[in-house]
N, C-alpha and C positions, 0 to 999 in steps of 0.2 A: 335342061336340067338337071329337075329332080327324077327323073323316071325310076330311077332303078332303087330308086329310097320306099321301105315302107311307110304306112302310118303311122306308126308310132317314132320313126325315127326325124318323118314330121311336122308331128307334134313338137316334139321333143326340141326340133329346132326352133318351131315358134316360141315356144318357151324360155327356150335359151338368147333367141334376139330381144323378146321382150325382154327380160333382165339388162342382158348387155346396152338396151335402149336405154334404160334407166340408169345404165352404171355410167354411161357418157354425156348422159345434162347434168346429171347428177358433177362428176368432173368438171364441165362450158362453167357448171353455176362457180361450185369452190375456185376455178381459175381467177373468175372476174371476183369473185368474193377476196384473194390474193392480191389480183393485179389496183381494183378500190383499197385492200390496208396502203398495200406500196406507197401509189399515189395521194389518200390520206398523211401517211410519215412525211415524204414529201412536201407537199403542200404544210406542214405546220414550221419546218423549218423556213421555209422560205417565208420573209419577212412584205416583197409585194406580191401577193394572188393573183393570177393570171386570171385564176376558175375557179369558181366551188368544187372539191372531188370532186361530186355527182356528174357530170356536170363533164369533166375532163372523162371519166370514166362509161360514161356515155357516150362521146365522141368516139373515146378508140374501140368498144365493143363491138359499135357500129358499122365501122368502117371493119373492125376484123372481121362481122359475119356476115354481111353486106348488107344489113337490115336496118331502117328506116330507128331516126335517136326515141321517139316513143317504144316502141321496141325493145331496145336498147338498155332505153330507160327501165322498162318491167324484167330486162334480165339483170339489170346491178337490183334490181333492188331483194324480187329473191337471192338472188344471192349472200344483199346483205339480211334479211333475214333469217334466212338457212344457218350462218356466219354467228351473229352475233345475239337470236333470240332462240333457234329451234337446233340446235347441235346435234342432238340425238335420231331428231326425225333428218338429219340431213347424211345419221352415220348411215338410213337403217333407206337412204335413200340411192349414199355411192353405194351398196351393198345390191340393189334393187329388188330390197323386199316390196319398196313400194314405186308411183311411177309417178310420175309430174303432175297428174292431174289430181292424185290426191295431193302432193304436196300443195300443188297450186291453191286447191281451195281449204287445204290448212290455212295457207298465209292470209288467205282472201277472211277466212273468218277467224281466225283471233287476232287483227290489224290493233286491237281497240284493247285487249288484256293490258289491267293492271304489272307495268313491268313486275310486282314482288310475286306473281304467279307463271312468272315468265318458264322456272327452273320444271314446275311441276307438272306445268302442263304439258312441255316437251317432254318429261316423263314418259306421263299416260299417250299423250299421242304418239311415242313413238313405239311402248311396250304394245299399241292393240292398231296401229295403221296396216297394217300388211295382214288385216285379220277385213279390211273393208273392201280390197282391192274388187269386188264380185258387186259393190255397190251403186246404183243408182246416181244420178248426182245429188236427189234430191236425198235420198238416203243418205252420203255423206256428211251433207250441208249438215243433217241433224242429229247425225251425231256425234261432228266435233261441234254445236254446238252446246247438243249436251253437256259435255264436257268442259269446256266455254261457262254457263249456266254452272255449274256444277262448284267449280272452283273459280271463277268472276264472277260472280251476280249482272255486278254493272260490265263487262263487258261482251255481253251480248248480243249484239244485232236482231234491232226490233225492227220490222217496219211498221213504218209512219201510218198509223187509222186514217183513209181517209176519207170518216165520216165527219175527224175533227175538224177539215179545212171547207170545207161545205156549210155557208152559208144565205139563205137568200133571204132580203126584206122587200115584200112590198104595201105601198104606199097609195 
């Protein structure tokens, strides 16, 4: 299949395929977000709700992607966050500048940020995330956490101190 290609051509194909993969995943999440918006509008007009819009979209996505309802719920959640809170990050994702690994980490680490700082955080992360592609999981997490702490100190995820939970009493 690739016997006649030079090493340069093969490396270019790897890069192009990686960007295309990011573009495709971003397109899927954008379509899920649009479906979610459509279902929310439909259910607002309905007097008797059949179900929650999130659950309805999860069921449809689950069937379309042939995945479990739980995995579909994660897809819908990611689509909502990109649509509503991180549109600039979504735009970088849509052109293939960042991959799904970076997007997932951004979503996970910014979940408890104050709504007042979302726009600024989105701009800062979108402007820098493309340089973080080569980072390890820990480095990526730490870099995102630095920006969260800078813009919203209360939004930083702090692991519990396990020593605080220990108690021994001897009688």
